[in-house]
All heavy atoms as an XYZ file, in Angstrom:
681
protein
N      17.277      8.259      8.844
C      15.853      7.997      8.683
C      15.675      6.989      7.545
O      16.142      7.242      6.430
C      15.087      9.307      8.366
C      13.620      9.037      8.128
C      15.278     10.300      9.482
N      15.015      5.855      7.813
C      14.810      4.870      6.752
C      13.966      5.437      5.608
O      12.973      6.114      5.837
C      14.068      3.737      7.445
C      14.269      3.940      8.906
C      14.504      5.409      9.090
N      14.385      5.174      4.384
C      13.692      5.650      3.192
C      13.015      4.462      2.493
O      13.571      3.367      2.450
C      14.677      6.293      2.226
C      15.402      7.498      2.768
C      14.551      8.738      2.711
O      13.991      9.066      1.685
N      14.448      9.425      3.834
N      11.837      4.690      1.932
C      11.133      3.685      1.162
C      10.584      4.345     -0.099
O      10.360      5.552     -0.137
C       9.963      3.079      1.948
C      10.367      2.362      3.225
C      11.124      1.087      2.921
N      11.456      0.340      4.108
C      12.596      0.414      4.773
N      13.539      1.244      4.360
N      12.818     -0.318      5.836
N      10.346      3.522     -1.128
C       9.819      4.041     -2.387
C       8.320      3.786     -2.476
O       7.853      2.676     -2.220
C      10.502      3.376     -3.579
C      10.036      3.957     -4.910
S      10.751      3.161     -6.350
C      12.443      3.612     -6.174
N       7.588      4.808     -2.855
C       6.156      4.683     -3.095
C       5.954      3.894     -4.392
O       6.563      4.227     -5.403
C       5.517      6.060     -3.208
S       3.793      6.027     -3.752
N       5.090      2.857     -4.348
C       4.857      2.065     -5.560
C       4.007      2.828     -6.574
O       3.940      2.437     -7.729
C       4.219      0.690     -5.244
C       5.158     -0.173     -4.464
C       2.891      0.830     -4.553
N       3.380      3.926     -6.154
C       2.564      4.719     -7.071
C       3.365      5.754     -7.833
O       3.449      5.730     -9.054
N       4.015      6.661     -7.101
C       4.729      7.766     -7.743
C       6.231      7.494     -7.898
O       6.932      8.291     -8.508
C       4.506      9.056     -6.967
S       5.197      9.070     -5.305
N       6.726      6.402     -7.336
C       8.132      5.992     -7.452
C       9.103      6.974     -6.795
O      10.264      7.037     -7.175
C       8.524      5.777     -8.920
C       7.648      4.797     -9.662
C       7.793      3.390     -9.135
O       8.901      2.917     -8.981
N       6.687      2.734     -8.849
N       8.650      7.751     -5.812
C       9.527      8.691     -5.117
C       9.982      8.105     -3.784
O       9.206      7.447     -3.097
C       8.808     10.012     -4.859
C       8.515     10.793     -6.108
C       7.876     12.132     -5.779
O       7.558     12.429     -4.644
N       7.699     12.944     -6.810
N      11.234      8.345     -3.448
C      11.764      7.916     -2.158
C      11.340      8.935     -1.101
O      11.513     10.144     -1.289
C      13.287      7.834     -2.212
C      13.818      6.769     -3.137
S      13.433      5.098     -2.623
C      14.532      4.905     -1.245
N      10.788      8.422      0.001
C      10.328      9.284      1.082
C      10.635      8.600      2.407
O      10.837      7.386      2.452
C       8.823      9.522      0.965
C       8.438     10.287     -0.289
C       6.997     10.671     -0.285
C       6.713     11.486     -1.547
N       5.386     12.006     -1.563
N      10.648      9.372      3.500
C      10.841      8.743      4.805
C       9.741      7.712      5.080
O       8.570      7.937      4.759
C      10.752      9.910      5.784
C      11.115     11.109      4.971
C      10.597     10.826      3.592
N      10.140      6.606      5.669
C       9.230      5.492      5.916
C       7.978      5.920      6.681
O       6.875      5.457      6.394
C       9.988      4.418      6.700
C       9.224      3.172      6.982
C      10.100      2.185      7.728
C       9.335      0.974      8.162
N      10.174      0.042      8.917
N       8.115      6.809      7.633
C       6.981      7.241      8.464
C       5.943      8.053      7.691
O       4.804      8.171      8.138
C       7.464      8.032      9.661
C       8.240      7.174     10.622
C       8.356      7.867     11.965
N       9.036      7.021     12.904
C       8.419      6.301     13.832
N       7.123      6.351     13.932
N       9.120      5.566     14.660
N       6.308      8.620      6.547
C       5.362      9.402      5.745
C       4.513      8.522      4.839
O       3.549      8.996      4.254
C       6.113     10.417      4.886
C       6.742     11.533      5.663
C       7.466     12.518      4.769
O       7.266     12.498      3.539
O       8.246     13.321      5.310
N       4.883      7.259      4.702
C       4.201      6.359      3.778
C       3.305      5.380      4.521
O       3.448      5.167      5.721
C       5.229      5.583      2.947
C       6.172      6.441      2.110
C       7.246      5.576      1.479
C       5.411      7.195      1.042
N       2.384      4.781      3.778
C       1.476      3.776      4.312
C       1.968      2.412      3.844
O       2.254      2.230      2.660
C       0.046      4.014      3.787
C      -0.449      5.381      4.246
C      -0.886      2.904      4.266
C      -1.678      5.832      3.520
N       2.050      1.468      4.766
C       2.488      0.116      4.411
C       1.262     -0.748      4.159
O       0.346     -0.806      4.979
C       3.332     -0.492      5.523
C       3.845     -1.883      5.165
C       4.809     -2.379      6.222
N       5.429     -3.613      5.802
C       5.235     -4.792      6.391
N       4.439     -4.876      7.434
N       5.839     -5.877      5.952
N       1.253     -1.406      3.021
C       0.222     -2.380      2.690
C       0.916     -3.733      2.709
O       1.987     -3.896      2.121
C      -0.407     -2.087      1.320
C      -1.034     -0.696      1.342
C      -1.444     -3.147      0.963
C      -1.525     -0.201      0.024
N       0.343     -4.686      3.418
C       1.013     -5.962      3.636
C       0.159     -7.131      3.147
O      -1.064     -7.096      3.246
C       1.374     -6.131      5.133
C       0.142     -6.219      5.992
C       2.253     -7.323      5.363
N       0.848     -8.130      2.568
C       0.217     -9.419      2.258
C       0.712    -10.382      3.318
O       1.895    -10.687      3.402
C       0.616     -9.921      0.872
C       0.010    -11.303      0.559
C       0.440    -11.846     -0.789
N       1.866    -11.802     -1.048
C       2.719    -12.803     -0.782
N       2.309    -13.900     -0.213
N       3.993    -12.668     -1.083
N      -0.204    -10.856      4.140
C       0.158    -11.734      5.243
C       0.459    -13.138      4.727
O       0.114    -13.474      3.595
C      -0.986    -11.810      6.270
O      -2.121    -12.415      5.652
C      -1.355    -10.432      6.796
N       1.079    -13.975      5.559
C       1.317    -15.370      5.160
C       0.020    -16.129      4.851
O       0.043    -17.115      4.134
C       2.029    -15.965      6.379
C       2.679    -14.798      7.037
C       1.745    -13.636      6.808
N      -1.109    -15.642      5.366
C      -2.408    -16.255      5.082
C      -3.016    -15.731      3.782
O      -4.188    -15.975      3.499
C      -3.384    -15.992      6.242
C      -2.983    -16.643      7.550
C      -1.934    -15.839      8.307
O      -1.909    -14.590      8.188
O      -1.118    -16.464      9.008
N      -2.229    -14.951      3.002
C      -2.650    -14.383      1.712
C      -3.730    -13.314      1.845
O      -4.479    -13.059      0.903
C      -3.127    -15.485      0.753
C      -2.077    -16.529      0.431
C      -0.881    -15.965     -0.317
O      -1.065    -15.106     -1.195
O       0.241    -16.408     -0.014
N      -3.825    -12.660      3.004
C      -4.754    -11.549      3.190
C      -3.988    -10.250      2.960
O      -2.793    -10.169      3.237
C      -5.333    -11.565      4.601
C      -6.126    -12.812      4.909
C      -6.509    -12.894      6.382
O      -5.978    -12.109      7.196
O      -7.329    -13.758      6.701
N      -4.690     -9.223      2.476
C      -4.058     -7.937      2.215
C      -4.682     -6.898      3.142
O      -5.907     -6.770      3.203
C      -4.223     -7.529      0.735
C      -3.553     -8.581     -0.147
C      -3.642     -6.145      0.489
C      -3.796     -8.401     -1.607
N      -3.829     -6.177      3.884
C      -4.285     -5.191      4.859
C      -3.389     -3.961      4.831
O      -2.245     -4.031      4.399
C      -4.221     -5.764      6.281
C      -5.048     -6.970      6.500
N      -6.406     -6.924      6.650
C      -4.704     -8.271      6.583
C      -6.862     -8.146      6.822
N      -5.844     -8.992      6.782
N      -3.926     -2.864      5.374
C      -3.092     -1.701      5.666
C      -2.455     -1.964      7.017
O      -3.125     -2.412      7.956
C      -3.928     -0.409      5.692
C      -4.406     -0.088      4.287
C      -3.107      0.748      6.254
C      -5.264      1.143      4.194
N      -1.164     -1.738      7.120
C      -0.409     -2.011      8.342
C      -0.018     -0.690      8.997
O       1.024     -0.120      8.671
C       0.826     -2.842      7.993
C       1.660     -3.202      9.207
O       1.165     -3.037     10.331
O       2.793     -3.653      9.013
N      -0.823     -0.196      9.935
C      -0.505      1.108     10.541
C       0.755      1.077     11.414
O       1.425      2.091     11.559
C      -1.742      1.432     11.376
C      -2.438      0.140     11.582
C      -2.067     -0.753     10.431
N       1.103     -0.074     11.972
C       2.281     -0.157     12.840
C       3.561     -0.362     12.048
O       4.643     -0.035     12.521
C       2.146     -1.324     13.834
O       2.107     -2.549     13.101
C       0.909     -1.183     14.686
N       3.457     -0.942     10.843
C       4.630     -1.226     10.035
C       5.382     -2.457     10.504
O       6.489     -2.710     10.061
N       4.777     -3.233     11.390
C       5.460     -4.388     11.966
C       4.751     -5.710     11.685
O       5.198     -6.753     12.148
C       5.592     -4.201     13.471
C       6.438     -3.011     13.843
C       6.545     -2.840     15.326
C       7.383     -1.603     15.647
N       7.522     -1.410     17.070
N       3.655     -5.672     10.974
C       2.901     -6.893     10.704
C       3.714     -7.845      9.835
O       4.401     -7.423      8.911
C       1.596     -6.531     10.014
C       0.605     -7.640      9.987
C      -0.733     -7.119      9.547
N      -1.731     -8.089      9.917
C      -2.999     -7.855      9.939
N      -3.449     -6.663      9.614
N      -3.847     -8.781     10.278
N       3.614     -9.122     10.118
C       4.351    -10.135      9.389
C       3.804    -10.265      7.964
O       2.602    -10.272      7.747
C       4.216    -11.477     10.114
O       4.853    -12.485      9.385
N       4.704    -10.350      7.000
C       4.296    -10.538      5.614
C       5.074     -9.650      4.670
O       5.958     -8.897      5.063
N       4.732     -9.742      3.399
C       5.385     -8.954      2.358
C       4.715     -7.589      2.271
O       3.504     -7.495      2.133
C       5.277     -9.688      1.030
C       5.968     -8.958     -0.083
C       6.222     -9.862     -1.269
N       7.019     -9.172     -2.251
C       8.335     -9.123     -2.243
N       9.010     -9.737     -1.308
N       8.996     -8.462     -3.172
N       5.500     -6.542      2.323
C       4.941     -5.199      2.360
C       5.282     -4.365      1.138
O       6.253     -4.626      0.435
N       4.439     -3.384      0.897
C       4.666     -2.379     -0.138
C       4.266     -1.035      0.470
O       3.361     -0.972      1.303
C       3.824     -2.672     -1.373
N       4.932      0.014      0.055
C       4.683      1.339      0.612
C       4.041      2.234     -0.432
O       4.357      2.159     -1.616
C       5.986      1.959      1.114
C       6.526      1.252      2.321
C       7.324      0.124      2.196
C       6.211      1.694      3.598
C       7.809     -0.538      3.305
C       6.694      1.032      4.721
C       7.487     -0.081      4.567
O       7.950     -0.741      5.660
N       3.139      3.097      0.052
C       2.444      4.013     -0.846
C       2.221      5.343     -0.126
O       2.036      5.374      1.100
C       1.114      3.392     -1.331
C       0.538      4.187     -2.482
C       0.127      3.237     -0.206
C      -0.412      3.402     -3.330
N       2.256      6.425     -0.886
C       1.990      7.751     -0.326
C       0.534      7.821      0.131
O      -0.329      7.151     -0.429
C       2.206      8.828     -1.379
S       3.898      9.013     -1.924
N       0.244      8.640      1.125
C      -1.140      8.759      1.596
C      -1.986      9.654      0.695
O      -2.700     10.541      1.165
C      -0.971      9.352      2.999
C       0.287     10.132      2.915
C       1.180      9.371      1.961
N      -1.900      9.444     -0.598
C      -2.676     10.233     -1.561
C      -3.436      9.279     -2.469
O      -2.902      8.251     -2.885
C      -1.759     11.107     -2.423
C      -0.948     12.098     -1.631
C      -0.083     12.989     -2.498
N       0.618     12.239     -3.527
C       0.767     12.667     -4.787
N       0.288     13.824     -5.154
N       1.416     11.935     -5.655
N      -4.649      9.638     -2.773
C      -5.486      8.807     -3.637
C      -4.841      8.621     -5.010
O      -4.907      7.546     -5.605
C      -6.871      9.436     -3.786
C      -7.756      8.678     -4.775
C      -9.187      9.114     -4.740
N      -9.774      8.506     -3.562
C     -10.660      9.078     -2.768
N     -11.060     10.295     -3.013
N     -11.144      8.457     -1.732
N      -4.165      9.655     -5.519
C      -3.542      9.579     -6.841
C      -2.479      8.481     -6.882
O      -2.353      7.775     -7.878
C      -2.910     10.921     -7.246
C      -3.894     12.065     -7.377
C      -4.202     12.736     -6.046
O      -3.385     12.673     -5.111
O      -5.302     13.309     -5.927
N      -1.721      8.353     -5.803
C      -0.670      7.324     -5.769
C      -1.281      5.931     -5.753
O      -0.784      5.029     -6.428
C       0.239      7.521     -4.566
S       1.403      8.877     -4.782
N      -2.359      5.738     -4.995
C      -3.024      4.438     -4.976
C      -3.574      4.108     -6.355
O      -3.390      3.000     -6.864
C      -4.141      4.408     -3.928
C      -4.938      3.107     -3.852
C      -4.033      1.935     -3.499
C      -6.074      3.229     -2.864
N      -4.229      5.079     -6.988
C      -4.780      4.851     -8.325
C      -3.681      4.543     -9.339
O      -3.828      3.654    -10.174
C      -5.603      6.061     -8.771
C      -6.894      6.217     -7.987
C      -7.620      7.514     -8.282
O      -7.144      8.323     -9.109
O      -8.682      7.726     -7.668
N      -2.566      5.255     -9.249
C      -1.444      5.026    -10.166
C      -0.857      3.628     -9.953
O      -0.557      2.918    -10.910
C      -0.364      6.087     -9.956
C       0.744      6.049    -10.960
C       0.324      6.549    -12.333
O      -0.725      7.152    -12.511
N       1.134      6.272    -13.317
N      -0.700      3.224     -8.688
C      -0.148      1.906     -8.370
C      -1.059      0.796     -8.883
O      -0.582     -0.232     -9.374
C       0.062      1.771     -6.869
N      -2.360      1.009     -8.802
C      -3.303      0.003     -9.289
C      -3.348     -0.022    -10.811
O      -3.405     -1.093    -11.420
C      -4.701      0.282     -8.719
C      -4.819      0.125     -7.210
C      -6.166      0.640     -6.734
C      -4.586     -1.306     -6.777
N      -3.298      1.166    -11.423
C      -3.345      1.257    -12.887
C      -2.142      0.558    -13.523
O      -2.277     -0.167    -14.508
C      -3.377      2.731    -13.295
C      -3.427      2.971    -14.777
C      -3.446      4.463    -15.071
C      -3.355      4.733    -16.545
N      -3.238      6.172    -16.823
N      -0.975      0.744    -12.936
C       0.247      0.140    -13.468
C       0.466     -1.277    -12.939
O       1.459     -1.910    -13.274
C       1.456      1.004    -13.098
C       1.433      2.366    -13.716
C       2.609      3.216    -13.245
O       3.265      2.913    -12.249
N       2.858      4.296    -13.963
N      -0.439     -1.732    -12.072
C      -0.343     -3.049    -11.425
C       0.927     -3.183    -10.599
O       1.425     -4.278    -10.354
C      -0.466     -4.173    -12.450
C      -1.788     -4.125    -13.184
C      -1.969     -5.273    -14.108
C      -3.314     -5.053    -14.805
N      -3.679     -6.056    -15.696
N       1.458     -2.045    -10.153
C       2.685     -2.035     -9.359
C       2.450     -2.592     -7.958
O       3.325     -3.246     -7.395
C       3.246     -0.614     -9.268
N       1.260     -2.355     -7.411
C       0.966     -2.856     -6.075
C       0.918     -4.387     -6.088
O       1.485     -5.041     -5.212
C      -0.349     -2.268     -5.565
C      -0.716     -2.589     -4.122
C       0.374     -2.128     -3.167
C      -2.038     -1.955     -3.762
N       0.286     -4.958     -7.086
C       0.230     -6.412     -7.213
C       1.606     -7.031     -7.404
O       1.921     -8.065     -6.820
N       2.441     -6.364     -8.206
C       3.810     -6.866     -8.411
C       4.619     -6.800     -7.121
O       5.365     -7.722     -6.786
C       4.519     -6.075     -9.506
C       4.193     -6.527    -10.902
C       5.171     -5.956    -11.918
N       5.379     -4.522    -11.819
C       4.611     -3.601    -12.407
N       3.582     -3.968    -13.148
N       4.880     -2.323    -12.288
N       4.473     -5.702     -6.398
C       5.232     -5.542     -5.157
C       4.822     -6.573     -4.107
O       5.661     -7.067     -3.361
C       5.037     -4.128     -4.608
N       3.539     -6.907     -4.073
C       3.054     -7.885     -3.104
C       3.093     -9.312     -3.651
O       2.774    -10.254     -2.943
C       1.628     -7.534     -2.667
C       1.470     -6.206     -1.922
C       0.004     -5.932     -1.634
C       2.284     -6.191     -0.646
N       3.468     -9.437     -4.913
C       3.554    -10.729     -5.592
C       2.238    -11.498     -5.529
O       2.198    -12.689     -5.207
C       4.692    -11.572     -5.020
C       6.049    -10.959     -5.288
C       7.157    -11.863     -4.875
C       8.491    -11.218     -5.234
N       9.615    -12.031     -4.823
N       1.154    -10.803     -5.847
C      -0.171    -11.408     -5.878
C      -1.082    -10.567     -6.757
O      -0.778     -9.415     -7.066
C      -0.755    -11.534     -4.457
O      -1.942    -12.307     -4.507
C      -1.073    -10.186     -3.844
N      -2.193    -11.137     -7.162
C      -3.218    -10.389     -7.884
C      -4.122     -9.747     -6.841
O      -4.548    -10.404     -5.891
C      -4.036    -11.334     -8.804
C      -5.164    -10.585     -9.474
C      -3.121    -11.976     -9.832
N      -4.391     -8.460     -7.008
C      -5.216     -7.739     -6.057
C      -6.672     -7.825     -6.516
O      -7.029     -7.233     -7.530
C      -4.792     -6.255     -5.948
C      -3.287     -6.104     -5.752
C      -5.566     -5.549     -4.854
C      -2.763     -6.565     -4.435
N      -7.544     -8.544     -5.783
C      -8.959     -8.627     -6.174
C      -9.660     -7.279     -6.029
O      -9.254     -6.439     -5.212
C      -9.555     -9.643     -5.194
C      -8.405    -10.305     -4.533
C      -7.244     -9.377     -4.634
N     -10.716     -7.079     -6.818
C     -11.442     -5.810     -6.812
C     -11.981     -5.457     -5.431
O     -11.914     -4.307     -5.016
C     -12.585     -5.852     -7.836
C     -13.391     -4.571     -8.000
C     -12.490     -3.411     -8.405
C     -14.491     -4.755     -9.018
N     -12.498     -6.443     -4.698
C     -13.047     -6.142     -3.369
C     -11.962     -5.677     -2.402
O     -12.209     -4.838     -1.540
C     -13.820     -7.332     -2.786
C     -13.062     -8.626     -2.714
C     -13.186     -9.492     -3.950
O     -13.768     -9.058     -4.958
O     -12.681    -10.619     -3.905
N     -10.740     -6.155     -2.577
C      -9.623     -5.699     -1.738
C      -9.263     -4.258     -2.097
O      -9.006     -3.435     -1.223
C      -8.397     -6.625     -1.902
C      -8.727     -8.044     -1.465
C      -7.197     -6.072     -1.157
C      -9.019     -8.204      0.002
N      -9.260     -3.943     -3.395
C      -8.979     -2.579     -3.841
C      -9.988     -1.615     -3.228
O      -9.620     -0.566     -2.687
C      -9.009     -2.485     -5.383
C      -8.958     -1.045     -5.842
C      -7.877     -3.286     -5.982
N     -11.267     -1.985     -3.276
C     -12.313     -1.120     -2.718
C     -12.138     -0.953     -1.212
O     -12.295      0.147     -0.685
C     -13.687     -1.689     -3.049
C     -14.015     -1.604     -4.523
C     -15.271     -2.371     -4.906
O     -15.838     -3.083     -4.039
O     -15.687     -2.253     -6.066
N     -11.802     -2.038     -0.515
C     -11.628     -1.931      0.932
C     -10.400     -1.081      1.269
O     -10.412     -0.332      2.252
C     -11.532     -3.309      1.581
O     -10.336     -3.951      1.245
N      -9.329     -1.171      0.471
C      -8.162     -0.318      0.696
C      -8.523      1.154      0.518
O      -8.113      2.004      1.314
C      -7.029     -0.687     -0.262
C      -6.290     -1.986      0.021
C      -5.335     -2.290     -1.130
C      -5.535     -1.896      1.325
N      -9.300      1.459     -0.519
C      -9.720      2.845     -0.742
C     -10.567      3.338      0.421
O     -10.403      4.466      0.879
C     -10.483      2.958     -2.062
C      -9.608      2.765     -3.271
C     -10.381      2.657     -4.568
O     -11.542      2.298     -4.587
N      -9.716      2.958     -5.668
N     -11.451      2.482      0.928
C     -12.292      2.872      2.065
C     -11.454      3.077      3.330
O     -11.668      4.037      4.058
C     -13.360      1.807      2.326
C     -14.442      1.769      1.269
C     -15.397      0.604      1.462
O     -15.372     -0.031      2.538
O     -16.174      0.334      0.528
N     -10.509      2.166      3.581
C      -9.661      2.298      4.757
C      -8.822      3.564      4.708
O      -8.660      4.255      5.714
C      -8.746      1.081      4.912
C      -9.449     -0.151      5.393
C      -8.506     -1.302      5.633
O      -7.514     -1.119      6.373
O      -8.747     -2.386      5.071
N      -8.296      3.902      3.535
C      -7.514      5.129      3.396
C      -8.403      6.350      3.634
O      -7.991      7.316      4.283
C      -6.870      5.213      2.025
C      -5.705      4.274      1.780
C      -5.266      4.360      0.316
C      -4.553      4.586      2.683
N      -9.633      6.303      3.139
C     -10.554      7.422      3.336
C     -10.941      7.549      4.809
O     -11.035      8.654      5.342
C     -11.792      7.227      2.462
N     -11.161      6.420      5.489
C     -11.520      6.445      6.905
C     -10.385      7.013      7.752
O     -10.636      7.690      8.732
C     -11.849      5.026      7.397
C     -13.166      4.514      6.915
C     -13.398      3.060      7.301
O     -12.605      2.519      8.105
O     -14.368      2.481      6.803
N      -9.164      6.710      7.380
C      -8.017      7.230      8.120
C      -7.817      8.720      7.879
O      -6.970      9.339      8.507
C      -6.734      6.482      7.718
C      -6.719      5.066      8.249
O      -7.555      4.734      9.112
O      -5.866      4.271      7.796
N      -8.561      9.284      6.928
C      -8.414     10.698      6.605
C      -7.143     10.993      5.843
O      -6.646     12.099      5.832
N      -6.613      9.993      5.181
C      -5.330     10.143      4.490
C      -5.485     10.566      3.051
O      -4.525     10.938      2.421
C      -4.549      8.831      4.558
C      -4.183      8.435      5.965
C      -3.486      7.107      5.935
N      -3.171      6.643      7.261
C      -1.960      6.467      7.723
N      -0.917      6.702      6.974
N      -1.748      6.024      8.931
N      -6.681     10.428      2.476
C      -6.833     10.796      1.058
C      -7.716     11.997      0.925
O      -8.478     12.334      1.768
C      -7.427      9.641      0.240
O      -8.668      9.271      0.800
C      -6.480      8.484      0.179
């Protein structure tokens, strides 16, 4: 089973248990439910605490090699809430 590290809590978990956030070649940031979208990806646990920790430590921005704008952060929080993951 492929393992990935959560950028929030730094724990290794099975890839299917984590959420992939991707920066596309067009510099857009999205949640990738399929895990196959083209671009640079980072994995995070489906918990609000992990997202907040990743943002606080700027780990998500480092993993995606970009600055995460506030409106993108808000949309990620909304998308996670809509998916019922947080």
